[in-house]
C-alpha positions as CSV (number, residue, x, y, z in Angstrom):
1,M,34.5,52.7,44.4
2,I,33.0,52.9,47.9
3,P,35.9,53.1,51.1
4,K,36.2,50.3,53.1
5,H,34.7,52.0,56.3
6,Q,31.9,53.2,54.2
7,A,28.9,50.4,54.1
8,P,26.3,50.3,51.3
9,S,23.1,51.8,52.3
10,R,20.8,49.2,53.4
11,R,18.9,48.8,49.6
12,V,15.2,47.4,49.2
13,H,14.9,45.6,46.0
14,G,11.6,45.3,44.6
15,N,8.1,47.5,44.0
16,F,6.1,50.0,45.4
17,T,3.8,47.4,46.9
18,F,7.1,46.4,49.5
19,F,7.3,49.7,50.6
20,L,3.6,50.0,51.0
21,H,3.7,46.9,53.3
22,R,6.3,48.1,55.5
23,V,5.0,51.5,56.0
24,G,1.7,49.8,56.7
25,F,3.2,47.4,59.5
26,L,4.4,50.4,61.4
27,L,1.1,52.5,60.5
28,I,-1.0,49.9,62.1
29,M,1.3,49.6,65.0
30,V,0.9,53.4,65.7
31,L,-2.9,53.3,65.5
32,A,-3.5,50.2,67.5
33,L,-1.4,51.4,70.6
34,G,-2.7,55.2,70.1
35,Y,0.8,56.8,70.1
36,A,0.8,58.6,67.0
37,S,2.8,62.3,68.2
38,A,2.6,65.4,65.9
39,Q,6.1,66.5,66.3
40,A,9.1,65.3,64.2
41,L,12.4,64.2,65.5
42,Q,15.0,66.7,66.1
43,V,18.9,66.1,66.0
44,T,21.7,68.0,67.7
45,H,25.0,67.5,66.4
46,F,28.1,68.5,68.7
47,E,31.8,67.1,67.9
48,N,31.5,63.1,68.1
49,A,28.1,62.9,69.1
50,N,24.3,63.0,68.3
51,T,21.8,63.8,70.4
52,Y,18.4,62.5,68.9
53,H,15.3,64.7,71.0
54,L,12.9,61.8,70.4
55,T,9.1,62.0,70.3
56,L,6.3,59.6,71.5
57,G,5.5,57.3,68.9
58,W,7.8,56.5,66.0
59,N,11.0,57.8,65.4
60,L,12.8,57.6,62.3
61,L,16.3,58.0,62.6
62,S,20.0,57.3,60.8
63,A,23.5,56.8,62.1
64,N,25.7,59.5,60.6
65,L,28.7,58.8,62.5
66,E,30.9,55.3,62.6
67,L,29.2,54.4,66.2
68,D,31.3,53.4,69.0
69,A,30.7,50.0,70.8
70,A,28.6,51.4,73.7
71,S,26.2,53.1,71.2
72,K,25.4,50.2,69.2
73,A,24.7,48.5,72.6
74,R,22.3,51.1,73.5
75,L,20.6,51.2,70.4
76,R,19.8,47.3,70.5
77,D,19.0,47.3,74.4
78,R,16.4,50.1,73.0
79,G,14.5,47.4,70.6
80,T,15.9,49.6,67.4
81,L,14.4,48.2,64.7
82,A,16.6,48.5,61.4
83,L,16.2,47.1,57.8
84,H,17.9,43.3,57.8
85,E,20.2,43.6,54.5
86,S,19.7,39.8,53.2
87,S,15.9,39.0,54.7
88,H,14.8,42.9,54.0
89,A,12.4,42.3,57.0
90,Y,13.1,44.6,60.1
91,T,14.7,43.4,63.0
92,V,16.0,44.4,66.6
93,S,19.6,45.6,66.2
94,G,22.0,48.3,67.1
95,D,24.9,47.4,64.7
96,L,23.9,50.3,62.5
97,A,26.2,51.1,59.2
98,V,27.0,54.8,58.6
99,S,23.8,56.5,57.1
100,Q,21.7,53.2,57.7
101,A,18.2,54.3,59.2
102,C,16.2,52.6,61.8
103,W,13.0,52.9,63.8
104,I,12.8,53.6,67.5
105,F,9.3,53.5,70.0
106,C,9.2,56.0,72.6
107,E,6.1,55.6,75.3
108,E,7.1,59.1,76.3
109,E,9.4,61.9,75.0
110,E,13.3,61.4,75.9
111,T,16.6,62.1,74.4
112,L,19.2,59.5,73.2
113,T,23.2,60.3,72.7
114,L,25.1,58.4,70.2
115,Y,28.9,58.5,69.9
116,G,31.4,57.5,67.4
117,D,33.7,59.1,64.6
118,H,33.1,61.0,62.1
119,P,33.8,58.8,58.4
120,E,36.9,60.4,56.7
121,Y,35.0,60.5,53.7
122,F,31.3,59.3,52.8
123,D,29.5,60.3,49.6
124,F,25.8,60.1,50.4
125,F,24.6,60.3,47.0
126,A,27.1,57.7,45.3
127,N,25.8,55.0,47.7
128,L,22.4,55.0,46.9
129,Q,21.2,52.0,44.8
130,P,18.6,52.0,42.0
131,G,15.6,51.0,43.8
132,W,14.2,51.5,47.7
133,N,17.1,52.8,50.1
134,F,16.4,53.0,53.7
135,T,18.8,55.5,54.8
136,G,19.6,58.9,55.8
137,P,22.5,61.6,55.1
138,L,25.6,62.4,57.6
139,T,25.2,66.0,56.2
140,D,22.0,68.2,55.2
141,K,21.4,67.7,51.5
142,V,18.9,69.2,49.2
143,L,17.6,67.3,46.1
144,S,17.6,68.4,42.8
145,D,17.4,65.6,40.5
146,D,14.1,64.5,39.5
147,G,15.3,60.9,39.6
148,I,15.7,60.4,43.6
149,I,12.5,60.9,45.4
150,A,12.4,61.1,49.4
151,W,9.8,60.3,51.9
152,K,10.2,61.3,55.2
153,W,8.2,60.5,58.7
154,D,6.7,63.6,60.3
155,G,5.6,61.9,63.6
156,K,2.1,60.6,62.2
157,R,2.7,60.1,58.6
158,F,4.7,59.7,55.4
159,C,5.5,62.6,53.2
160,Q,7.5,63.4,50.3
161,T,10.5,65.8,50.8
162,D,13.2,67.5,49.0
163,T,15.2,68.7,52.0
164,L,17.2,65.6,53.8
165,L,18.4,66.3,57.2
166,A,21.7,65.2,58.9
167,G,20.6,62.3,61.4
168,H,16.9,61.7,60.0
169,G,16.0,58.4,58.3
170,Y,14.2,58.4,55.0
171,W,12.8,56.1,52.3
172,I,14.6,57.2,49.3
173,Y,13.8,55.6,46.1
174,L,16.7,56.0,43.2
175,L,15.1,55.4,39.2
176,D,17.2,53.4,37.3
177,G,19.5,55.7,34.9
178,C,19.0,58.5,37.4
179,T,21.9,61.1,37.0
180,R,23.4,61.6,40.6
181,P,24.5,64.8,41.7
182,P,28.3,65.4,41.4
183,A,30.2,63.6,44.2
184,E,31.5,65.6,47.3
185,D,34.9,64.3,46.6
186,T,35.0,64.7,42.3
187,Y,37.8,67.3,42.6
188,L,40.9,66.9,45.3
189,V,42.4,70.4,45.9
190,V,46.0,70.9,47.4
191,D,46.6,74.3,48.8
192,L,50.3,75.0,48.2
193,S,50.7,78.4,48.9
194,A,52.3,77.9,52.2
195,G,55.7,77.4,49.9
196,A,58.5,74.8,49.8
197,Y,59.3,75.4,53.6
198,A,55.9,74.8,54.7
199,D,55.5,71.4,56.9
200,S,52.1,70.8,55.4
201,Y,49.7,71.6,52.5
202,S,46.2,71.4,53.2
203,V,43.7,69.0,51.2
204,S,39.6,69.8,50.5
205,Y,37.2,68.2,48.2
206,L,34.9,70.3,45.6
207,S,31.6,68.3,43.8
208,A,32.2,70.6,40.8
209,P,34.6,73.5,39.6
210,P,34.0,77.0,41.0
211,D,31.3,79.0,38.7
212,G,32.9,80.2,35.8
213,G,35.5,77.8,35.6
214,W,39.0,77.1,37.1
215,P,40.4,80.6,38.4
216,D,44.3,81.1,37.9
217,E,45.0,79.9,41.6
218,Y,44.3,76.8,40.4
219,K,47.3,77.0,38.2
220,Y,49.1,78.7,40.7
221,T,49.1,78.0,44.2
222,K,46.8,74.9,44.1
223,L,46.8,71.8,42.8
224,V,43.8,70.2,41.5
225,L,42.6,66.7,40.3
226,R,39.7,64.8,39.4
227,K,38.3,61.5,40.3
228,I,38.5,59.1,37.5
229,P,36.2,56.2,37.5
230,A,37.5,52.8,37.5
231,G,36.4,51.1,34.1
232,T,37.9,48.9,30.8
233,F,39.0,50.5,27.7
234,T,41.0,49.5,24.4
235,M,44.4,50.7,24.6
236,G,46.5,51.0,21.5
237,S,45.1,52.7,17.6
238,P,43.1,50.8,15.3
239,G,45.1,49.7,11.7
240,G,43.3,52.6,9.8
241,E,44.1,55.4,12.0
242,L,45.9,58.1,10.5
243,G,49.4,59.1,11.7
244,R,49.6,55.8,13.7
245,W,52.6,53.5,14.4
246,D,53.4,50.1,14.3
247,N,53.6,49.7,18.1
248,E,50.5,50.6,19.1
249,T,48.7,47.4,19.3
250,Q,45.3,47.4,20.4
251,H,44.5,45.1,23.5
252,E,41.6,45.5,26.3
253,V,42.7,47.1,29.5
254,T,40.8,47.1,32.9
255,I,41.4,50.0,35.3
256,T,40.1,48.4,38.3
257,K,40.6,51.2,40.9
258,D,39.4,54.8,41.0
259,F,42.1,57.2,41.0
260,Y,42.7,61.4,40.8
261,A,44.1,62.8,38.0
262,G,45.6,66.4,37.4
263,V,43.5,68.5,35.8
264,F,46.1,70.4,34.6
265,E,50.0,69.7,33.7
266,I,52.2,70.8,37.0
267,T,52.8,74.3,36.2
268,Q,56.4,76.2,37.0
269,K,54.7,78.1,39.9
270,Q,53.5,74.8,41.6
271,W,56.7,73.1,41.1
272,S,58.7,76.5,42.9
273,L,56.1,76.6,45.9
274,V,57.1,72.3,46.3
275,M,61.0,72.5,45.2
276,G,61.6,76.3,45.4
277,N,63.3,76.5,42.3
278,W,62.5,77.0,38.7
279,P,64.2,74.6,36.4
280,S,62.3,75.4,33.2
281,Y,63.2,76.7,30.0
282,F,60.8,79.1,29.2
283,K,61.1,82.2,31.5
284,H,59.4,84.9,30.4
285,I,58.4,86.9,33.3
286,Y,55.0,87.7,32.4
287,Y,54.1,84.0,31.4
288,C,56.2,81.5,33.2
289,A,54.5,81.0,36.1
290,S,51.0,79.4,34.2
291,R,52.9,77.5,31.8
292,P,53.8,73.6,32.1
293,V,57.2,73.3,34.2
294,E,59.3,71.3,32.0
295,R,63.3,69.9,31.9
296,V,62.8,67.9,34.9
297,S,63.4,64.3,34.9
298,Y,61.8,61.2,35.9
299,N,64.6,61.3,38.7
300,D,63.6,64.9,39.9
301,I,59.9,63.9,40.3
302,R,60.4,60.6,42.0
303,G,64.1,60.3,43.0
304,S,67.0,58.7,41.2
305,D,67.9,55.9,43.9
306,A,64.4,55.3,46.5
307,G,62.2,56.4,43.5
308,A,63.8,53.9,40.8
309,G,61.8,50.8,41.9
310,W,58.8,51.1,40.0
311,P,57.1,48.5,39.5
312,A,58.7,46.5,42.3
313,N,57.6,49.6,44.9
314,N,56.2,53.0,44.6
315,A,58.6,54.5,47.1
316,V,59.7,57.6,46.0
317,A,62.9,60.1,47.1
318,D,61.9,62.4,50.5
319,D,63.8,65.2,48.4
320,S,61.6,64.5,45.5
321,F,58.6,66.5,43.9
322,Q,56.5,63.4,45.0
323,G,58.3,63.1,47.9
324,R,58.0,66.2,49.3
325,L,54.3,66.4,48.4
326,R,53.4,63.1,50.0
327,A,55.1,64.1,53.4
328,K,53.1,67.4,53.3
329,T,49.7,65.8,52.8
330,G,49.9,62.1,53.7
331,L,48.2,61.4,50.1
332,D,50.0,58.5,47.7
333,F,50.7,61.1,44.7
334,D,53.0,59.9,41.7
335,L,53.1,59.8,38.0
336,P,50.2,57.8,36.3
337,T,50.9,54.4,34.5
338,S,50.7,54.7,31.1
339,A,47.6,52.2,31.3
340,Q,46.1,55.4,33.4
341,W,47.5,57.9,31.0
342,E,45.7,56.8,28.3
343,Y,42.6,55.8,30.1
344,A,42.6,59.2,31.3
345,C,43.2,60.9,28.0
346,R,40.6,59.4,26.1
347,A,37.7,59.9,28.9
348,D,35.3,57.1,26.6
349,T,36.6,58.1,23.6
350,I,38.1,56.0,20.9
351,T,39.1,58.6,18.6
352,A,42.8,59.7,17.7
353,L,41.7,62.8,19.5
354,N,39.8,62.9,23.0
355,S,37.6,65.4,21.3
356,G,35.5,62.5,19.7
357,L,37.8,63.7,16.4
358,N,40.4,62.0,14.4
359,L,43.3,64.1,12.9
360,T,42.8,65.7,9.2
361,A,46.6,65.5,8.8
362,A,49.6,63.3,10.3
363,E,52.3,66.0,9.8
364,E,50.9,69.2,8.5
365,A,48.5,71.4,10.1
366,C,45.3,69.7,11.7
367,R,42.4,71.7,12.2
368,N,41.1,69.3,15.1
369,M,44.7,69.3,16.8
370,N,44.1,72.7,17.1
371,I,41.3,72.7,19.3
372,V,43.1,70.7,22.1
373,G,46.3,71.4,22.6
374,R,49.4,73.1,21.5
375,Y,52.0,71.3,18.7
376,Y,54.4,72.1,15.8
377,W,51.8,73.8,13.5
378,N,50.1,76.6,16.5
379,S,53.3,77.6,17.8
380,E,54.6,80.8,15.9
381,L,58.5,80.2,16.3
382,E,60.4,76.7,15.4
383,Q,63.0,77.3,17.8
384,P,61.8,79.8,20.2
385,D,64.0,81.6,22.5
386,W,63.7,81.3,26.4
387,D,61.7,84.4,26.6
388,A,59.3,83.8,24.0
389,K,55.4,84.8,24.8
390,T,52.8,81.8,24.9
391,S,52.4,82.5,21.0
392,S,55.3,79.8,20.8
393,G,56.8,76.9,22.7
394,T,54.6,75.7,25.4
395,N,51.3,77.7,26.3
396,R,49.6,78.4,29.4
397,V,47.9,75.2,30.9
398,G,44.2,75.1,30.4
399,S,44.5,76.9,26.9
400,Y,42.5,74.5,24.8
401,K,39.7,72.4,25.2
402,P,39.4,69.9,27.8
403,N,38.3,66.4,27.4
404,L,34.8,65.0,28.6
405,W,36.2,64.4,32.3
406,G,37.7,67.9,32.1
407,L,41.2,67.5,31.7
408,Y,43.4,69.7,29.8
409,D,46.3,69.6,27.4
410,M,46.5,65.6,27.3
411,H,47.4,66.7,23.7
412,G,50.4,68.5,23.4
413,N,52.1,71.4,25.1
414,V,54.7,68.9,27.0
415,Y,55.2,65.5,26.9
416,E,54.1,63.8,30.5
417,W,56.3,61.2,32.3
418,C,54.5,57.9,33.2
419,L,55.6,55.3,35.6
420,D,56.6,52.6,33.0
421,W,59.6,50.9,31.8
422,V,58.9,50.9,27.9
423,Y,57.0,47.5,27.0
424,K,55.4,45.6,23.8
425,Y,52.0,45.7,24.1
426,P,50.3,42.2,24.3
427,T,47.2,41.4,22.3
428,E,45.5,39.8,25.3
429,A,43.8,41.6,27.7
430,V,45.2,42.6,30.8
431,T,44.3,44.4,33.8
432,D,46.0,47.2,35.8
433,P,49.2,47.1,33.8
434,T,52.5,48.1,35.0
435,G,55.0,47.8,32.4
436,N,58.5,45.8,32.0
437,V,60.1,44.9,35.4
438,D,63.0,46.6,34.3
439,G,64.6,48.7,31.7
440,E,66.7,51.8,30.3
441,S,63.7,54.2,29.5
442,R,60.4,55.2,30.7
443,V,57.4,56.1,28.7
444,V,56.3,59.4,27.6
445,R,53.1,60.3,26.6
446,G,51.0,63.1,24.7
447,G,52.9,65.0,22.6
448,S,54.2,68.5,22.7
449,W,54.5,71.9,21.3
450,E,57.5,70.6,19.0
451,N,55.5,67.9,17.5
452,Y,53.3,67.0,14.6
453,A,49.6,65.8,15.4
454,R,50.4,62.4,14.9
455,E,52.7,62.3,17.9
456,C,49.9,63.8,20.0
457,R,47.2,61.0,19.5
458,S,45.5,59.5,22.2
459,A,47.4,56.2,21.5
460,Y,51.0,57.7,20.9
461,Y,53.8,56.8,23.3
462,N,57.3,57.8,23.2
463,I,60.3,57.4,25.8
464,A,63.1,59.2,27.6
465,K,65.8,58.0,30.2
466,P,64.9,58.5,33.6
467,S,67.7,60.9,34.0
468,E,67.2,63.1,30.8
469,R,65.5,66.9,30.8
470,Y,64.1,68.7,27.6
471,R,62.1,71.9,27.2
472,F,59.2,69.8,26.1
473,L,59.3,67.4,28.8
474,G,56.8,67.7,32.0
475,F,54.4,65.9,33.9
476,R,50.7,65.8,35.6
477,I,50.0,63.7,39.1
478,V,47.8,61.0,40.0
479,A,46.6,59.9,43.4
480,P,44.7,56.6,44.3
481,V,41.2,57.1,46.0
482,Q,41.4,56.6,49.7
């Protein structure tokens, strides 16, 4: 989903002939007037201003700010040529969207300074459309994918390039089916290291996990969430699935908005950095920090009064986990809906497990479940003590194979709270379901270290009262994409 402040790049539909016509038009103008320059455009960036060092002749530049009204008027008065979105013809315009390219003709070298705001977030590669794009990046980019081809203007002619400079304009061709580079906001990271009494937590974004995978700091002092794209999936289980329960009626569900989902379950250390306490049962001094937090209720996470209003509202109590996290980040963190949880768990799979495999046994040892999570048959002790090592009870988060979206422990380890009051599944297609309007019990998903494989399947759900705390029940968080 493109943020509302992010206007789409001006896409040009058509083939190479269209592109040559546009280029030929400009070259004819240059040759006719005799103003070809051997020097290329230079751009200087300073805070909320860009200064373009324009050369004699035609200059191809782009707006990498949300321009203020005065700058748009200045461009219009300069006779700036932009590509009209509907007619695909060059027209005089100063109303440039972020990353939109334009032409400016100069009879002599001069400078032009434009002012505006930096977009809160802009994903250049995600904004490209298949076919021709007349655009430019907000920050310098290097192309590494054969499916994205760019041409720059050097002051005299077009030539192919793999380096895109901020503030410069380009003709960029995106092949159909091209795999774009990872979005710059694929992962959302919250730094909790300042602790429970901090005024705020810093928020940042990553395009990919660090080399070598997620280090332990992302299980201790940092929260990391992965962007999950909107889409449609089949919720529930087919009639022949091993271990199935009758309440898992299959139905089509559409998730209309991208959202972030925790890569890991919230750990005991992360809980302590937000809340200042350690409520969990499993307290072995060497292992507890990276184990999932458990014995936390829905009310602890969202609040028993202010946080009890879902689905009528998404308010949370100020002193709850979500309330503190929201206040210190400015982001709307919450629990997932049951539909969001299953959608994120499945990651485009339709099998009982998100590895693409089904169960080999429902209530006995299941070799396929061993791969993806902690459950009854790979926990050594049936009733482990509070100081049990990770061979029994909960395991360290991230100890098993993740799904295709890089989410760990969606099967087993601890059940995970969801927002919804429990509800009977429909048979018809639904959009962004939120559960019953009221009830006594909320939905929990994923199964736990105490459960057989059948209770750890993607489609399975259980219930718990909002006040209940168990040593097999924890949570992961989600957040909307801003």
